C-alpha positions as CSV (number, residue, x, y, z in Angstrom):
1,M,11.6,79.1,-31.8
2,E,8.9,81.8,-31.7
3,L,7.0,82.7,-28.6
4,R,3.6,82.6,-30.3
5,D,4.4,79.0,-31.5
6,I,5.1,78.0,-27.9
7,E,1.9,79.5,-26.7
8,Y,-0.1,77.8,-29.5
9,F,1.6,74.5,-28.6
10,A,0.4,74.9,-24.9
11,V,-3.2,75.5,-26.1
12,M,-3.0,72.4,-28.3
13,A,-1.8,70.4,-25.4
14,Q,-4.6,71.7,-23.2
15,Q,-7.3,71.1,-25.8
16,G,-5.9,67.7,-27.0
17,S,-6.9,68.7,-30.5
18,V,-5.6,70.9,-33.3
19,R,-9.2,71.8,-34.3
20,K,-10.3,72.7,-30.8
21,A,-7.1,74.7,-30.3
22,S,-7.6,76.6,-33.5
23,E,-11.2,77.5,-32.4
24,A,-10.0,78.6,-29.0
25,L,-7.4,80.9,-30.6
26,D,-9.6,82.0,-33.5
27,L,-7.1,80.7,-36.0
28,S,-7.5,78.3,-38.9
29,P,-6.4,74.6,-38.4
30,G,-3.9,75.2,-41.2
31,A,-2.2,78.0,-39.3
32,M,-2.1,75.8,-36.2
33,S,-0.5,73.0,-38.1
34,K,2.1,75.3,-39.6
35,S,2.9,76.7,-36.2
36,L,3.4,73.1,-34.8
37,H,5.6,72.3,-37.7
38,R,7.8,75.3,-37.1
39,L,8.1,74.4,-33.4
40,E,8.9,70.7,-34.1
41,T,11.5,71.8,-36.6
42,A,13.1,74.2,-34.1
43,V,13.3,71.5,-31.4
44,Q,14.1,68.7,-33.9
45,A,11.6,66.4,-32.3
46,K,8.0,65.3,-32.6
47,L,5.8,66.9,-30.0
48,F,2.4,65.2,-30.6
49,D,1.1,61.8,-31.7
50,R,-2.1,61.6,-33.6
51,T,-4.9,59.6,-32.0
52,P,-8.5,58.9,-33.0
53,K,-9.7,61.5,-30.5
54,G,-7.1,64.2,-31.4
55,V,-3.5,64.5,-30.3
56,E,-1.4,63.3,-27.4
57,L,1.9,64.7,-26.1
58,T,5.1,62.7,-26.8
59,P,7.7,62.4,-24.0
60,V,9.5,65.4,-25.6
61,G,6.2,67.3,-25.8
62,S,5.5,66.7,-22.1
63,A,9.0,67.9,-21.2
64,L,8.5,71.1,-23.3
65,L,5.1,71.7,-21.7
66,A,6.6,71.7,-18.2
67,R,9.1,74.3,-19.5
68,V,6.3,76.4,-21.0
69,H,4.6,76.6,-17.6
70,R,7.7,78.0,-16.0
71,L,8.1,80.4,-19.0
72,R,4.6,81.7,-18.5
73,L,5.4,82.4,-14.9
74,S,8.5,84.3,-15.9
75,F,6.5,86.4,-18.3
76,E,4.0,87.2,-15.5
77,D,6.9,88.2,-13.3
78,I,8.2,90.5,-16.0
79,A,4.8,92.2,-16.5
80,R,4.4,92.7,-12.7
81,E,7.9,94.1,-12.4
82,A,7.3,96.6,-15.2
83,T,4.0,97.6,-13.6
84,D,5.6,98.0,-10.2
85,L,8.4,100.1,-11.5
86,G,5.9,102.4,-13.2
87,Q,3.6,102.7,-10.2
88,G,5.9,102.6,-7.2
89,R,4.5,100.6,-4.4
90,S,1.1,100.0,-5.8
91,G,0.2,96.6,-7.0
92,H,-1.5,93.4,-5.9
93,L,0.2,91.2,-3.3
94,R,-1.0,87.5,-3.0
95,V,-0.2,86.1,0.5
96,G,-0.7,82.6,1.9
97,A,-0.6,81.6,5.6
98,S,-1.4,78.6,7.7
99,P,-4.2,79.1,10.2
100,A,-1.7,79.0,13.1
101,D,0.6,81.6,11.5
102,C,-1.9,84.3,10.3
103,E,-2.4,86.0,13.6
104,D,0.1,88.8,12.8
105,L,-1.1,89.3,9.2
106,P,-3.9,91.8,9.9
107,T,-1.4,94.1,11.9
108,V,1.4,93.9,9.4
109,C,-0.9,94.3,6.4
110,N,-2.5,97.3,7.9
111,A,0.9,98.8,8.6
112,L,1.9,98.3,5.0
113,L,-1.4,99.7,3.7
114,N,-0.6,102.9,5.7
115,E,2.6,103.2,3.7
116,A,1.2,102.2,0.3
117,Q,-2.5,103.0,0.2
118,R,-2.9,101.9,-3.5
119,L,-1.7,98.4,-2.6
120,T,-4.2,95.5,-2.7
121,F,-4.1,92.1,-1.0
122,E,-5.4,88.6,-1.7
123,I,-4.9,86.5,1.4
124,T,-5.3,82.7,1.5
125,V,-5.4,80.9,4.8
126,S,-5.1,77.2,4.6
127,D,-2.8,74.2,5.4
128,T,0.6,73.4,3.9
129,D,-0.9,71.0,1.4
130,V,-2.9,73.8,-0.1
131,I,-0.7,77.0,0.1
132,V,2.7,75.5,-0.8
133,P,1.5,74.2,-4.2
134,L,-0.2,77.5,-4.9
135,L,3.1,79.2,-4.2
136,V,5.1,76.8,-6.4
137,N,2.6,77.3,-9.3
138,G,2.9,81.1,-9.1
139,K,-0.6,81.7,-7.6
140,L,0.8,83.2,-4.4
141,D,3.8,85.5,-3.9
142,L,4.6,84.8,-0.3
143,V,3.7,82.0,2.2
144,F,4.0,82.3,6.0
145,N,4.1,78.8,7.4
146,V,6.1,76.2,9.2
147,V,9.3,75.6,7.1
148,P,11.1,72.3,6.5
149,A,14.8,71.7,7.4
150,S,15.5,71.9,3.6
151,P,13.6,74.3,1.4
152,Y,11.0,72.8,-1.0
153,P,12.2,72.5,-4.6
154,G,12.1,75.8,-6.3
155,L,11.5,77.8,-3.2
156,E,13.5,80.1,-0.9
157,Q,12.8,80.5,2.8
158,E,13.7,82.9,5.6
159,P,13.2,82.1,9.3
160,L,10.8,84.2,11.4
161,F,10.5,82.6,14.8
162,D,10.6,79.2,16.6
163,D,7.5,77.5,17.8
164,E,6.8,73.9,18.9
165,Y,4.1,71.3,18.6
166,V,2.5,70.2,21.9
167,A,-0.3,68.0,23.1
168,Y,-3.1,69.9,24.8
169,A,-6.5,69.4,26.4
170,S,-9.3,71.2,28.3
171,A,-8.2,72.5,31.7
172,D,-10.9,70.2,33.1
173,H,-9.5,67.1,31.6
174,K,-8.1,64.6,34.1
175,L,-4.7,64.6,32.3
176,A,-4.4,68.4,32.7
177,R,-4.0,67.8,36.5
178,M,-1.0,65.5,36.1
179,R,2.6,66.7,36.5
180,H,3.9,64.1,34.0
181,V,1.9,62.5,31.2
182,S,3.2,59.4,29.4
183,L,2.2,58.1,26.0
184,A,0.5,55.2,27.7
185,D,-1.7,57.7,29.5
186,L,-2.7,59.1,26.1
187,A,-3.3,55.7,24.4
188,P,-7.1,55.5,25.4
189,E,-7.9,59.0,24.4
190,A,-9.4,60.4,21.2
191,W,-8.0,63.3,19.2
192,V,-9.1,66.3,17.1
193,V,-6.8,66.9,14.1
194,S,-6.8,68.6,10.7
195,T,-8.2,66.8,7.7
196,A,-4.9,67.5,5.9
197,N,-2.3,64.8,6.2
198,H,0.3,67.3,7.5
199,R,3.1,67.1,10.0
200,P,1.2,67.1,13.3
201,K,-0.9,64.0,12.3
202,Q,2.2,62.3,10.9
203,I,4.2,62.9,14.1
204,L,1.4,61.5,16.3
205,V,1.1,58.3,14.3
206,R,4.9,57.8,14.1
207,V,5.5,58.4,17.8
208,F,2.7,56.0,18.9
209,E,3.9,53.3,16.4
210,E,7.6,53.7,17.5
211,S,6.5,53.3,21.2
212,G,4.6,50.1,20.4
213,L,1.2,51.6,21.2
214,P,-2.0,51.4,19.1
215,A,-2.4,54.2,16.5
216,P,-4.1,57.3,17.9
217,R,-7.9,57.4,17.3
218,F,-8.9,60.6,15.4
219,A,-12.5,61.3,16.5
220,V,-12.8,64.6,14.6
221,E,-11.0,66.0,11.6
222,T,-11.3,69.6,10.5
223,R,-9.0,72.2,8.8
224,S,-10.4,74.9,11.1
225,I,-8.0,75.5,14.0
226,R,-10.7,77.5,15.8
227,M,-13.1,74.5,15.5
228,R,-10.5,72.2,16.9
229,I,-9.7,74.4,19.9
230,Q,-13.4,74.9,20.7
231,M,-14.2,71.2,20.5
232,I,-11.2,70.3,22.7
233,A,-12.2,73.0,25.3
234,G,-15.6,71.5,25.7
235,S,-14.8,67.8,25.7
236,R,-12.4,65.0,26.7
237,L,-10.8,65.2,23.2
238,L,-7.1,66.0,22.9
239,G,-5.3,68.2,20.4
240,F,-1.7,68.3,19.0
241,G,-0.7,71.6,17.5
242,P,1.3,74.9,17.7
243,K,2.1,75.9,21.3
244,R,1.8,79.6,20.4
245,S,-1.8,79.2,19.2
246,V,-2.7,77.1,22.2
247,Q,-1.3,79.6,24.7
248,K,-3.1,82.5,23.0
249,A,-6.4,80.6,23.2
250,A,-5.8,79.1,26.7
251,A,-7.4,81.9,28.8
252,R,-10.5,82.2,26.7
253,F,-11.1,78.5,26.1
254,R,-9.5,77.1,29.3
255,L,-6.9,75.0,27.6
256,K,-3.7,73.5,29.1
257,V,-0.6,72.2,27.4
258,L,0.1,68.6,28.5
259,P,3.6,67.8,29.8
260,V,4.3,65.0,27.3
261,R,8.0,64.9,26.5
262,E,7.7,62.6,23.5
263,L,5.1,65.0,21.9
264,T,7.1,68.2,22.1
265,W,8.5,68.8,18.7
266,P,10.2,71.9,17.2
267,R,8.1,74.0,14.7
268,P,10.2,76.6,12.9
269,V,8.1,79.2,11.2
270,G,9.3,81.3,8.2
271,V,8.3,82.9,5.0
272,M,8.7,81.2,1.6
273,Y,8.7,82.6,-1.9
274,R,9.7,81.2,-5.4
275,K,13.4,81.1,-6.1
276,D,14.6,83.6,-8.7
277,A,11.0,85.1,-9.0
278,Y,10.4,88.8,-9.0
279,L,9.3,90.0,-5.5
280,L,7.3,93.2,-5.4
281,P,9.0,95.8,-3.1
282,A,5.8,95.6,-1.1
283,A,6.4,91.8,-0.6
284,R,9.9,92.5,0.8
285,R,8.5,95.3,3.0
286,L,5.8,92.9,4.3
287,I,8.5,90.4,5.3
288,E,10.4,93.2,7.2
289,L,7.2,94.2,9.0
290,F,6.5,90.6,10.0
291,K,10.0,90.2,11.4
292,S,9.6,93.4,13.3
293,A,6.3,92.3,14.8
294,T,7.8,89.0,15.8
295,R,10.8,90.7,17.5
296,Q,8.4,93.0,19.5
297,R,6.3,90.0,20.6
298,N,9.3,88.0,21.7
């Protein structure tokens, strides 16, 4: 099994046609057919079925293509490792973070840039449903985010600090003056949540359903945590999110955490990276700096 045949196979699968693949690779259709024959001989199975429109993967071909994707990631890791070994701490670090967990990133990234001035960053701030798939697919090196009880398949994770989800409102909201707030008190209210179907929204729906109350009414949905906080601060709308973010914004936007026992949920935050993938020394150093910043804050 030759590496070039595997790569040609991946292009054929992507193009859905031997002719189109040969054009994309600037090879003759005959050369592509010979390459496919060599690969099918090596795996002792048929990889494509002919169709009127071109070719379609067989079940064996689909399984091989999934392996090819992981193989490409391994080659990228090898190339980056070789470059890093040759250039020391220079390189390109791709980092993802949730909006609630990116507050320390400017500080720790600046600290790392002071140590490795040739280092470059690409930082993606979004919700779990965006940044975790990017990490799994090798588009990011690290993700700082809330972590599940068990790691996502193919990922490793390290704890950083403990936060919690809380209900909150404007300090002028009538509920903000109550010493104890029940779920029944919250039932008539409207909420601002993220457009992503991530954990806070799922928790809200489940808690209300299990209590026999109508499902919460989501009046506004936006991925922007700043937008959510500003809308809640200037209205009767309620929010449900990270306590750390709410407390940091409380003084400026006059927010108050509501004492709702049923809506106080643990939110462990950590760093995730691909299992067995090569981590730049700069990535490991960034994790150390993040942990140090967390310890100093706590």
